[in-house]
Each structure stands twice: as structure tokens, then as C-alpha cells.
N, C-alpha and C positions, 0 to 999 in steps of 0.2 A: 456610418454606413449609409449609402444612398439607396434609393429604391431600385436603381439599376444593378447595384451590387447584391441585392437580396438573394438572387437565385444562384449566384456563383459559390461553389463549394469552398473555394479558397478563402472567401471572406465571410462565411457564415459565423456568426457570433451568437452564443446563447442569449436569450432575453435577459434584461437587467434583473428582473425578479428572481430568475433561476441562479444567476451569478451571486446575488445577495444570499439566497437560500443556501447555496453550496458553501459560501464563505462562513455563514453563521453555523452551519452544521459542522464544519471542520473546527471552528473555534470552540464550540460547545464540547465536541468530542475530545479535543485537546485538553480542555479544562478538567473534564472528568478523569482523563488518564493521569494528568499531573497531580490530582488530588490524592492518589494513593499509588505510588510507583510499583511497589512490590505486588500489590493486588492486581494491577494492570498487567504486569509481567506474568503472574500466575494464571490470570484469567485468559490471556492470549494463548498460553500454552495449552490450557484445557480446551478452549474453543477450537484451536487448530487440530489438536488430537482428536476431538470428536468429529470434526469435519473429515479428517483423514480416514477414520473408521467408516464413516458413512460412504465416502467415495470408494473405499476399498471393497466394501460389501456390494455396492452397486456394480462395480467392475466385475466382481466374481459372478454375480447373477447375470450380468450382461454377456458374459463369456458363453453362456449356454445358447445364445442366439448367433454365435459366430459360425462361419463356414470354414470347415477344415480344422485339422488338429493344430496346425501352427498358430493360427489366430486364437484358438481356444486356450492353448497352453500359455501363450504370452499374456492374455488377459487374466487368466487365473494367477499367474506369477505377479503381475502388476497389482492386482487386487489384494493378493496376500501381502505384498510389500507395504502398500498403503495401510492395510489393516494392522499389521505388526507395528509400523511406525506410529500410528494413532494410539494403539494400546500402550506403547512405551511412553508416549507423551502423557496420557491420562494416568497411567499407573505410577510413573516417576516424574511428576511435574517439575521438580527442581532440576533434574538432569535434562529434562525436555526444554526447560527455559534456557539452559546453557546452549543446547543445540539450536534453538530458535534464535537466541541472541546472535550467534554466528551467522545463521542464514539471513537474519534481518539486516545485519551489517552489510552483507553482500547485496541484498535487495536495495537498501538505502543508497549504496554506491551506484548501482545500476540505474535506479530511477532518477537519481541526481543527474547522471550523464544524459539520460533521455530528456529530462526537463530542459537541460541546457541546449540540446539539439532542437527541441521544440521552440525554445526562446529565440534561437538564431533564425529559424524558419519563419517565425511569426513576430519578428521584432517590432513591426509597425503596430501590432495589437498588444501593446504594453509588454513586449518580450522581456524587458529588463526585470519585470516582476517574476517571470518564470525563471529567468537566469538566477535571480536571488534565491528562489525556492530550490532550484537545482544545486546551487552552492551549499545550501543548508543540508540537502540530502547527501551530498558527497561528504561533507564534514561529519555528519551523523554516522555514516557508514565507516569512515576512517576511525572515529572514536570507538565505536563498537568493536571493530576488528583489532585495534591496538591494545585495548584494555581487557579483552576477553582472556580468561574466564572469570577473573576476580570480581568484576562488577556486574556479572550476568544477572544477578538477582534484582537489580533496580535500573540499570542503564537502558534496558529495552523499553521499559515504561517511560522513562525520561525522554529518550530520543523520539519515541513514537509521539509523545505529547507535543514536543517542540516541533516536529515535522507537521503534525496536524494543525497546530496554531499558525505556523508560518504559511502553510498552504491556504488556510482559511483567510488570513489577512491578505494574501495575494489575490484570492477570488473577490474579496470585498473591495479591494483597491481597483481591480479590473472592472467591477460593476460601477464604481464611483467615477472613473475617468471619463466615460462618455457623457455623464451628467454634467461634469465640469465644463466640457467643451460646448455645451448648449447654452451656458449662462452668458 
């Protein structure tokens, strides 16, 4: 990137230290997840359940600042749905893990597709790395969806760990490429 490119939004690239930090954070997170797959699956269920409860309660409280009955009722309904979903996740974490496994399969598939679109749009900025990351996301989504529900107790943790590791390696490689060009 030249000095004249620095102000152009299409060519803005995070600084090398940030790319390295992101890469290391993803790799470390992936290693922790892979260390105990069942625990990672259960923990993600409980965290998402807790977050849904918090969001649901916030939505219910926020409804009282809505104008008109229509907005009020919709916010109360949405808040109640979030809260019930969260309570189900927290009170029945194994069933919640099955639900999350299915949802994460869909999310992996969707984010894999988005990463591939980003790779094509930014091919000159090491787009092949994002393409590889997108392919891993799509593959992870397909594995989750085709093996569900039998492997729901551990596959969520495994695929999350693999996705985090591959994305971390992609960020580290993205940080390394400009340094190689200077040598």
C-alpha cells in the first residue's frame, strides 16, 4: 500500500500488529476449544442461553419506552421469546446443544459463503486465504447439518475450534505477506 492509497476506503488494510493480534487470538481460542470438545459445546450453549435471557429482559424493559400499543406488544412478544429460548438453553443444555448445533451449521454455511464473496471482491489483498477460510466454513456447515443430531454433543466444539484455527492462520498469513514483499 502506498501513501496515496492510505485514504482510499477500498484499500484500507489493518496494521500488521492488529492482523497478528487477531491471528493469535483466533489460534489461541481454537486451541482452547479443541482441548475439550464436549465442554466447549456445553459452555457455548450456556453462554448463548444467558445472552438470550439478558437480551429478552432488556427488550421487555425497553418496550415500556415504545410509542403505541403495536410496538409495545411486539417488543414484549420478542422479549418473551428471547427469554424463553434462553431459559430453555440454560435449563436443558444438552437439548440446547442440539438446537445450537443445527443453527451453527447454518451459520457456518452462511459465513463460508460470505467469506468467499469477500475473497473474490478483495482478491488482490490475499483473497485466496479468505477463499480457503470460506471453504472451511462451508465444509464445517455441511458436516454439522448432515451428521445432526448424533454428533451434536461434540461436533459443535470440534468445528468451532477448526474454524477458529483456520481463520487465525489466515489472519497471520495476511499479516506476514506484506512483510515478505518488503524483503
